[in-house]
mmCIF file of the C-alpha atoms, coordinates in Angstrom:
data_MODEL
# 
_entry.id   MODEL 
# 
loop_
_atom_site.group_PDB 
_atom_site.id 
_atom_site.type_symbol 
_atom_site.label_atom_id 
_atom_site.label_alt_id 
_atom_site.label_comp_id 
_atom_site.label_asym_id 
_atom_site.label_entity_id 
_atom_site.label_seq_id 
_atom_site.pdbx_PDB_ins_code 
_atom_site.Cartn_x 
_atom_site.Cartn_y 
_atom_site.Cartn_z 
_atom_site.occupancy 
_atom_site.B_iso_or_equiv 
_atom_site.pdbx_formal_charge 
_atom_site.auth_seq_id 
_atom_site.auth_comp_id 
_atom_site.auth_asym_id 
_atom_site.auth_atom_id 
_atom_site.pdbx_PDB_model_num 
ATOM 1   C CA . MET A 1 1   ? -29.035 4.599   11.136  1.00 0.00 ? 1   MET A CA 1 
ATOM 2   C CA . VAL A 1 2   ? -25.582 4.998   10.370  1.00 0.00 ? 2   VAL A CA 1 
ATOM 3   C CA . SER A 1 3   ? -24.761 8.528   8.500   1.00 0.00 ? 3   SER A CA 1 
ATOM 4   C CA . LEU A 1 4   ? -25.718 8.174   4.843   1.00 0.00 ? 4   LEU A CA 1 
ATOM 5   C CA . PRO A 1 5   ? -23.239 7.006   2.679   1.00 0.00 ? 5   PRO A CA 1 
ATOM 6   C CA . GLN A 1 6   ? -20.385 8.376   0.939   1.00 0.00 ? 6   GLN A CA 1 
ATOM 7   C CA . TYR A 1 7   ? -20.691 7.431   -2.862  1.00 0.00 ? 7   TYR A CA 1 
ATOM 8   C CA . ARG A 1 8   ? -18.564 8.546   -5.871  1.00 0.00 ? 8   ARG A CA 1 
ATOM 9   C CA . GLN A 1 9   ? -15.931 9.515   -4.073  1.00 0.00 ? 9   GLN A CA 1 
ATOM 10  C CA . ARG A 1 10  ? -12.293 9.962   -5.590  1.00 0.00 ? 10  ARG A CA 1 
ATOM 11  C CA . ILE A 1 11  ? -9.214  9.034   -3.732  1.00 0.00 ? 11  ILE A CA 1 
ATOM 12  C CA . ALA A 1 12  ? -6.216  10.786  -6.345  1.00 0.00 ? 12  ALA A CA 1 
ATOM 13  C CA . ASN A 1 13  ? -3.475  12.719  -6.520  1.00 0.00 ? 13  ASN A CA 1 
ATOM 14  C CA . PHE A 1 14  ? -1.214  10.768  -4.810  1.00 0.00 ? 14  PHE A CA 1 
ATOM 15  C CA . VAL A 1 15  ? 1.885   8.807   -5.949  1.00 0.00 ? 15  VAL A CA 1 
ATOM 16  C CA . CYS A 1 16  ? 2.121   5.012   -6.437  1.00 0.00 ? 16  CYS A CA 1 
ATOM 17  C CA . GLY A 1 17  ? 4.742   3.742   -3.789  1.00 0.00 ? 17  GLY A CA 1 
ATOM 18  C CA . ASP A 1 18  ? 3.942   6.893   -1.408  1.00 0.00 ? 18  ASP A CA 1 
ATOM 19  C CA . SER A 1 19  ? 2.234   6.414   2.023   1.00 0.00 ? 19  SER A CA 1 
ATOM 20  C CA . LEU A 1 20  ? -1.196  7.278   1.973   1.00 0.00 ? 20  LEU A CA 1 
ATOM 21  C CA . ARG A 1 21  ? -3.490  8.049   5.351   1.00 0.00 ? 21  ARG A CA 1 
ATOM 22  C CA . ILE A 1 22  ? -7.516  7.802   4.809   1.00 0.00 ? 22  ILE A CA 1 
ATOM 23  C CA . ASP A 1 23  ? -9.670  9.088   7.142   1.00 0.00 ? 23  ASP A CA 1 
ATOM 24  C CA . ARG A 1 24  ? -13.365 8.719   7.642   1.00 0.00 ? 24  ARG A CA 1 
ATOM 25  C CA . THR A 1 25  ? -15.969 9.944   10.263  1.00 0.00 ? 25  THR A CA 1 
ATOM 26  C CA . VAL A 1 26  ? -19.037 7.941   10.920  1.00 0.00 ? 26  VAL A CA 1 
ATOM 27  C CA . ARG A 1 27  ? -22.158 9.627   12.709  1.00 0.00 ? 27  ARG A CA 1 
ATOM 28  C CA . GLY A 1 28  ? -25.265 8.029   13.420  1.00 0.00 ? 28  GLY A CA 1 
ATOM 29  C CA . ILE A 1 29  ? -24.437 5.208   15.458  1.00 0.00 ? 29  ILE A CA 1 
ATOM 30  C CA . PRO A 1 30  ? -27.257 3.892   17.586  1.00 0.00 ? 30  PRO A CA 1 
ATOM 31  C CA . SER A 1 31  ? -26.696 4.161   21.541  1.00 0.00 ? 31  SER A CA 1 
ATOM 32  C CA . GLY A 1 32  ? -25.191 1.140   23.097  1.00 0.00 ? 32  GLY A CA 1 
ATOM 33  C CA . VAL A 1 33  ? -23.329 0.280   20.049  1.00 0.00 ? 33  VAL A CA 1 
ATOM 34  C CA . THR A 1 34  ? -19.357 0.825   18.578  1.00 0.00 ? 34  THR A CA 1 
ATOM 35  C CA . ILE A 1 35  ? -17.687 0.210   15.525  1.00 0.00 ? 35  ILE A CA 1 
ATOM 36  C CA . SER A 1 36  ? -15.478 -2.829  15.659  1.00 0.00 ? 36  SER A CA 1 
ATOM 37  C CA . LYS A 1 37  ? -14.116 -3.407  12.660  1.00 0.00 ? 37  LYS A CA 1 
ATOM 38  C CA . SER A 1 38  ? -13.357 -1.674  9.513   1.00 0.00 ? 38  SER A CA 1 
ATOM 39  C CA . TYR A 1 39  ? -12.147 -2.787  6.238   1.00 0.00 ? 39  TYR A CA 1 
ATOM 40  C CA . PHE A 1 40  ? -10.730 -0.779  2.939   1.00 0.00 ? 40  PHE A CA 1 
ATOM 41  C CA . THR A 1 41  ? -10.797 -3.048  0.247   1.00 0.00 ? 41  THR A CA 1 
ATOM 42  C CA . VAL A 1 42  ? -9.200  -2.001  -3.746  1.00 0.00 ? 42  VAL A CA 1 
ATOM 43  C CA . LYS A 1 43  ? -10.660 -4.251  -6.521  1.00 0.00 ? 43  LYS A CA 1 
ATOM 44  C CA . THR A 1 44  ? -9.863  -4.204  -10.303 1.00 0.00 ? 44  THR A CA 1 
ATOM 45  C CA . ASN A 1 45  ? -13.844 -4.836  -11.096 1.00 0.00 ? 45  ASN A CA 1 
ATOM 46  C CA . GLN A 1 46  ? -16.503 -4.570  -8.293  1.00 0.00 ? 46  GLN A CA 1 
ATOM 47  C CA . THR A 1 47  ? -17.745 -7.949  -8.840  1.00 0.00 ? 47  THR A CA 1 
ATOM 48  C CA . ASP A 1 48  ? -13.877 -9.400  -7.953  1.00 0.00 ? 48  ASP A CA 1 
ATOM 49  C CA . VAL A 1 49  ? -14.441 -11.850 -4.893  1.00 0.00 ? 49  VAL A CA 1 
ATOM 50  C CA . ASP A 1 50  ? -12.885 -10.436 -2.220  1.00 0.00 ? 50  ASP A CA 1 
ATOM 51  C CA . ALA A 1 51  ? -9.777  -12.889 -2.190  1.00 0.00 ? 51  ALA A CA 1 
ATOM 52  C CA . SER A 1 52  ? -8.970  -11.439 -5.608  1.00 0.00 ? 52  SER A CA 1 
ATOM 53  C CA . ALA A 1 53  ? -8.813  -8.051  -3.895  1.00 0.00 ? 53  ALA A CA 1 
ATOM 54  C CA . VAL A 1 54  ? -5.921  -6.160  -5.430  1.00 0.00 ? 54  VAL A CA 1 
ATOM 55  C CA . LEU A 1 55  ? -5.580  -4.585  -1.545  1.00 0.00 ? 55  LEU A CA 1 
ATOM 56  C CA . GLN A 1 56  ? -7.416  -5.403  1.339   1.00 0.00 ? 56  GLN A CA 1 
ATOM 57  C CA . LEU A 1 57  ? -6.671  -3.827  4.653   1.00 0.00 ? 57  LEU A CA 1 
ATOM 58  C CA . SER A 1 58  ? -8.800  -4.435  8.016   1.00 0.00 ? 58  SER A CA 1 
ATOM 59  C CA . VAL A 1 59  ? -8.471  -2.304  11.396  1.00 0.00 ? 59  VAL A CA 1 
ATOM 60  C CA . THR A 1 60  ? -9.816  -2.464  14.900  1.00 0.00 ? 60  THR A CA 1 
ATOM 61  C CA . SER A 1 61  ? -9.418  -0.225  17.904  1.00 0.00 ? 61  SER A CA 1 
ATOM 62  C CA . THR A 1 62  ? -5.900  -1.250  18.313  1.00 0.00 ? 62  THR A CA 1 
ATOM 63  C CA . LEU A 1 63  ? -3.353  0.297   16.463  1.00 0.00 ? 63  LEU A CA 1 
ATOM 64  C CA . THR A 1 64  ? -1.725  -1.392  13.777  1.00 0.00 ? 64  THR A CA 1 
ATOM 65  C CA . SER A 1 65  ? 0.145   -0.570  10.668  1.00 0.00 ? 65  SER A CA 1 
ATOM 66  C CA . SER A 1 66  ? -2.842  -0.893  8.787   1.00 0.00 ? 66  SER A CA 1 
ATOM 67  C CA . GLY A 1 67  ? -3.913  2.305   11.043  1.00 0.00 ? 67  GLY A CA 1 
ATOM 68  C CA . GLN A 1 68  ? -6.996  1.842   13.793  1.00 0.00 ? 68  GLN A CA 1 
ATOM 69  C CA . VAL A 1 69  ? -10.291 2.433   14.322  1.00 0.00 ? 69  VAL A CA 1 
ATOM 70  C CA . THR A 1 70  ? -9.877  5.916   16.109  1.00 0.00 ? 70  THR A CA 1 
ATOM 71  C CA . ASP A 1 71  ? -13.259 6.278   17.683  1.00 0.00 ? 71  ASP A CA 1 
ATOM 72  C CA . THR A 1 72  ? -15.170 3.661   18.264  1.00 0.00 ? 72  THR A CA 1 
ATOM 73  C CA . GLY A 1 73  ? -18.294 5.606   18.132  1.00 0.00 ? 73  GLY A CA 1 
ATOM 74  C CA . SER A 1 74  ? -19.673 5.090   21.745  1.00 0.00 ? 74  SER A CA 1 
ATOM 75  C CA . ASP A 1 75  ? -20.704 8.952   21.737  1.00 0.00 ? 75  ASP A CA 1 
ATOM 76  C CA . GLY A 1 76  ? -22.738 8.109   18.519  1.00 0.00 ? 76  GLY A CA 1 
ATOM 77  C CA . THR A 1 77  ? -19.909 9.369   16.291  1.00 0.00 ? 77  THR A CA 1 
ATOM 78  C CA . GLY A 1 78  ? -17.249 7.440   15.209  1.00 0.00 ? 78  GLY A CA 1 
ATOM 79  C CA . ALA A 1 79  ? -13.787 7.300   13.168  1.00 0.00 ? 79  ALA A CA 1 
ATOM 80  C CA . VAL A 1 80  ? -11.524 5.350   11.408  1.00 0.00 ? 80  VAL A CA 1 
ATOM 81  C CA . ARG A 1 81  ? -8.003  5.782   9.779   1.00 0.00 ? 81  ARG A CA 1 
ATOM 82  C CA . PHE A 1 82  ? -6.475  3.414   6.848   1.00 0.00 ? 82  PHE A CA 1 
ATOM 83  C CA . THR A 1 83  ? -2.680  3.665   6.483   1.00 0.00 ? 83  THR A CA 1 
ATOM 84  C CA . LEU A 1 84  ? -1.721  2.436   3.155   1.00 0.00 ? 84  LEU A CA 1 
ATOM 85  C CA . SER A 1 85  ? 2.360   1.630   3.335   1.00 0.00 ? 85  SER A CA 1 
ATOM 86  C CA . PRO A 1 86  ? 4.364   2.711   0.273   1.00 0.00 ? 86  PRO A CA 1 
ATOM 87  C CA . ALA A 1 87  ? 4.245   -1.544  -0.618  1.00 0.00 ? 87  ALA A CA 1 
ATOM 88  C CA . ASN A 1 88  ? 0.414   -1.021  -0.424  1.00 0.00 ? 88  ASN A CA 1 
ATOM 89  C CA . THR A 1 89  ? 0.429   2.093   -3.201  1.00 0.00 ? 89  THR A CA 1 
ATOM 90  C CA . LEU A 1 90  ? 2.748   -0.005  -5.148  1.00 0.00 ? 90  LEU A CA 1 
ATOM 91  C CA . LEU A 1 91  ? 0.176   -2.130  -5.989  1.00 0.00 ? 91  LEU A CA 1 
ATOM 92  C CA . LEU A 1 92  ? -2.058  0.340   -7.768  1.00 0.00 ? 92  LEU A CA 1 
ATOM 93  C CA . THR A 1 93  ? -1.033  0.770   -11.204 1.00 0.00 ? 93  THR A CA 1 
ATOM 94  C CA . PRO A 1 94  ? -0.395  4.756   -12.042 1.00 0.00 ? 94  PRO A CA 1 
ATOM 95  C CA . SER A 1 95  ? -3.012  6.085   -13.489 1.00 0.00 ? 95  SER A CA 1 
ATOM 96  C CA . THR A 1 96  ? -5.436  3.075   -13.423 1.00 0.00 ? 96  THR A CA 1 
ATOM 97  C CA . SER A 1 97  ? -8.685  3.393   -12.061 1.00 0.00 ? 97  SER A CA 1 
ATOM 98  C CA . TYR A 1 98  ? -9.707  1.081   -9.210  1.00 0.00 ? 98  TYR A CA 1 
ATOM 99  C CA . TYR A 1 99  ? -13.001 0.515   -7.166  1.00 0.00 ? 99  TYR A CA 1 
ATOM 100 C CA . PHE A 1 100 ? -12.639 0.853   -3.397  1.00 0.00 ? 100 PHE A CA 1 
ATOM 101 C CA . ASP A 1 101 ? -15.528 0.823   -0.733  1.00 0.00 ? 101 ASP A CA 1 
ATOM 102 C CA . ILE A 1 102 ? -15.164 1.510   3.380   1.00 0.00 ? 102 ILE A CA 1 
ATOM 103 C CA . GLN A 1 103 ? -17.013 -0.679  5.194   1.00 0.00 ? 103 GLN A CA 1 
ATOM 104 C CA . LEU A 1 104 ? -18.013 -1.101  8.729   1.00 0.00 ? 104 LEU A CA 1 
ATOM 105 C CA . VAL A 1 105 ? -18.565 -3.706  11.428  1.00 0.00 ? 105 VAL A CA 1 
ATOM 106 C CA . LEU A 1 106 ? -20.570 -2.635  14.445  1.00 0.00 ? 106 LEU A CA 1 
ATOM 107 C CA . SER A 1 107 ? -20.932 -4.600  17.720  1.00 0.00 ? 107 SER A CA 1 
ATOM 108 C CA . ASP A 1 108 ? -24.204 -5.374  16.849  1.00 0.00 ? 108 ASP A CA 1 
ATOM 109 C CA . SER A 1 109 ? -23.570 -7.150  14.131  1.00 0.00 ? 109 SER A CA 1 
ATOM 110 C CA . GLY A 1 110 ? -24.526 -4.446  11.533  1.00 0.00 ? 110 GLY A CA 1 
ATOM 111 C CA . LEU A 1 111 ? -22.476 -4.187  8.445   1.00 0.00 ? 111 LEU A CA 1 
ATOM 112 C CA . TYR A 1 112 ? -22.707 -0.759  6.711   1.00 0.00 ? 112 TYR A CA 1 
ATOM 113 C CA . THR A 1 113 ? -20.361 0.522   3.562   1.00 0.00 ? 113 THR A CA 1 
ATOM 114 C CA . ILE A 1 114 ? -19.725 4.048   4.557   1.00 0.00 ? 114 ILE A CA 1 
ATOM 115 C CA . SER A 1 115 ? -17.820 5.177   1.417   1.00 0.00 ? 115 SER A CA 1 
ATOM 116 C CA . LYS A 1 116 ? -17.577 4.135   -2.022  1.00 0.00 ? 116 LYS A CA 1 
ATOM 117 C CA . GLY A 1 117 ? -15.649 5.199   -5.239  1.00 0.00 ? 117 GLY A CA 1 
ATOM 118 C CA . THR A 1 118 ? -12.226 4.987   -7.262  1.00 0.00 ? 118 THR A CA 1 
ATOM 119 C CA . ILE A 1 119 ? -8.797  5.247   -6.445  1.00 0.00 ? 119 ILE A CA 1 
ATOM 120 C CA . LYS A 1 120 ? -6.182  6.202   -9.116  1.00 0.00 ? 120 LYS A CA 1 
ATOM 121 C CA . GLY A 1 121 ? -2.577  7.197   -7.880  1.00 0.00 ? 121 GLY A CA 1 
ATOM 122 C CA . LEU A 1 122 ? 0.249   8.819   -10.198 1.00 0.00 ? 122 LEU A CA 1 
ATOM 123 C CA . GLN A 1 123 ? 3.515   7.304   -11.507 1.00 0.00 ? 123 GLN A CA 1 
ATOM 124 C CA . GLN A 1 124 ? 6.539   7.737   -8.921  1.00 0.00 ? 124 GLN A CA 1 
ATOM 125 C CA . ILE A 1 125 ? 9.759   9.662   -10.026 1.00 0.00 ? 125 ILE A CA 1 
ATOM 126 C CA . THR A 1 126 ? 12.293  8.490   -6.933  1.00 0.00 ? 126 THR A CA 1 
ATOM 127 C CA . ILE A 1 127 ? 12.178  5.181   -6.154  1.00 0.00 ? 127 ILE A CA 1 
ATOM 128 C CA . ALA A 1 128 ? 14.515  5.582   -3.496  1.00 0.00 ? 128 ALA A CA 1 
ATOM 129 C CA . THR A 1 129 ? 13.014  4.359   -0.315  1.00 0.00 ? 129 THR A CA 1 
ATOM 130 C CA . SER A 1 130 ? 15.920  5.502   2.308   1.00 0.00 ? 130 SER A CA 1 
# 
């Protein structure tokens, strides 16, 4: 059984328009099973369909600008990293709470939500990017 999910998490104290890195460790991955893919989804309402999400990133063990499954968990403990770009965080209205979750897809087709909560960024002051 994948480790108990972390609900009521809060991602805050970042500035909309800045980069943001989100790391999660996953324990209890069954023997012979690995993390195939992971999703980070942000929605205005929890019941919105994924196509209406404010933001959705997916990562695998291949490094991309969105992040990576940094440890597939073949030893029972895995890790995922999501890298939100400045353009990603600009999709969030400052001081507005959104709902997020992080979901794993395992190599045995198991699907687990490992983290769920709210995300709220701050207003940027400096808008220069270079």
